[in-house]
C-alpha positions in Angstrom: 85.4 136.8 126.4 82.9 138.8 124.5 80.0 137.2 122.7 81.6 137.6 119.2 84.8 135.8 120.2 82.8 133.0 121.9 80.7 132.6 118.8 83.7 132.4 116.5 85.4 129.9 118.8 82.2 127.8 118.9 81.9 127.9 115.2 85.5 127.0 114.7 85.2 124.0 117.1 82.0 122.9 115.2 83.9 123.0 111.9 86.8 121.1 113.4 84.6 118.4 114.9 82.5 118.2 111.8 85.5 117.6 109.7 86.7 114.8 112.0 83.2 113.3 112.1 83.2 112.8 108.4 86.5 111.0 108.5 85.6 108.9 111.5 83.7 105.6 111.4 80.0 106.4 111.7 79.4 103.2 113.7 81.7 104.4 116.5 80.5 107.8 117.8 82.8 109.8 120.0 82.2 110.2 123.7 81.9 113.6 125.4 85.3 113.1 126.9 86.9 112.4 123.5 85.4 115.5 122.1 86.6 117.6 125.1 90.1 116.1 124.7 90.1 117.0 121.0 89.0 120.5 121.8 91.7 121.0 124.4 94.3 119.6 122.0 93.1 121.9 119.2 93.3 124.9 121.6 96.8 123.8 122.8 98.2 123.4 119.3 96.2 126.2 117.6 94.4 123.9 115.2 91.3 126.2 115.3 90.2 128.5 112.5 91.1 132.1 113.1 88.4 134.8 113.1 87.6 136.4 109.9 87.6 135.1 106.3 91.3 134.1 106.1 90.5 130.3 106.4 93.8 129.9 108.2 94.3 128.2 111.5 95.6 130.1 114.6 98.9 128.2 114.5 99.4 129.4 110.9 98.8 133.0 111.7 100.6 133.0 115.0 103.2 130.2 114.9 105.3 131.6 117.7 102.4 131.2 120.2 102.0 127.5 119.6 104.2 124.4 119.7 106.0 123.6 116.5 104.5 120.8 114.4 106.5 117.6 114.3 108.6 117.4 111.2 108.4 114.2 109.3 111.5 112.8 107.8 111.5 113.2 104.0 113.2 111.1 101.4 116.9 111.4 100.6 118.1 112.8 97.3 119.2 109.3 96.3 115.8 107.9 97.0 114.1 110.6 95.0 116.5 110.1 92.1 116.0 106.3 92.2 112.2 106.8 92.1 112.5 109.1 89.2 114.7 106.7 87.3 112.2 103.9 87.9 109.2 106.1 86.8 111.1 107.0 83.6 111.9 103.4 82.9 108.3 102.2 83.4 106.6 105.3 81.9 104.8 106.2 85.2 105.2 109.9 84.4 102.3 112.2 83.3 102.5 113.0 79.6 102.8 116.6 78.6 99.6 118.3 77.6 96.2 118.2 79.2 95.4 114.5 78.8 96.4 113.6 82.4 97.5 110.2 81.2 100.7 108.4 81.9 103.3 107.8 79.2 102.8 104.0 79.6 99.1 104.5 78.9 99.7 106.5 75.8 102.6 104.5 74.4 102.3 101.0 76.0 104.7 99.4 73.4 107.6 101.6 74.5 107.5 100.5 78.2 107.6 97.1 80.0 104.2 95.6 80.6 103.0 95.8 84.2 102.8 92.6 86.1 99.3 91.3 86.3 98.3 90.1 89.8 96.1 87.1 89.7 92.6 87.7 90.9 90.0 85.3 92.2 88.7 82.9 89.6 85.1 82.4 88.8 85.2 78.9 90.4 86.6 80.4 93.6 83.9 83.0 93.8 81.2 80.5 93.2 82.7 78.2 95.9 82.8 81.2 98.4 79.2 82.1 97.4 78.1 78.6 98.2 79.8 78.6 101.6 78.5 82.0 102.4 74.9 81.0 101.5 75.2 77.8 103.7 76.4 80.0 106.6 73.8 82.6 106.0 76.5 85.3 105.3 75.9 88.3 103.2 78.1 87.6 100.1 78.2 91.2 99.0 80.2 92.1 102.1 83.0 89.6 101.2 83.9 91.5 98.1 82.7 95.0 99.1 79.7 95.0 96.7 76.4 96.5 97.6 
């Protein structure tokens, strides 16, 4: 391998690992063996950026040189039509224009009201706060607040 190819491969690997690092849990760093296994899998499947500015993966440019990606089972026509009918009934369809709002948001009186899921009452929150304070827990972690 010449130096240019090696540099491109290293840069591609760094980009791949960096992308996975952002998605991974920061409190659980990967081991050297895990990173090596990911590199080998990426090389085997062609999930490495190709040289140049195309931004494509090797398996996208040369699909015959890599194993085919697993095909996920899609929905049947009947399932799609049922979802469409339900969306039309409830107004869960984006309105025409540039508002980006759903029909049931623009015209709430024309569609059935969405069921409201009961939340935690104030009394329940206060009781949980009291228990957490007694135990020395951080209450903000109970409800995801900072």
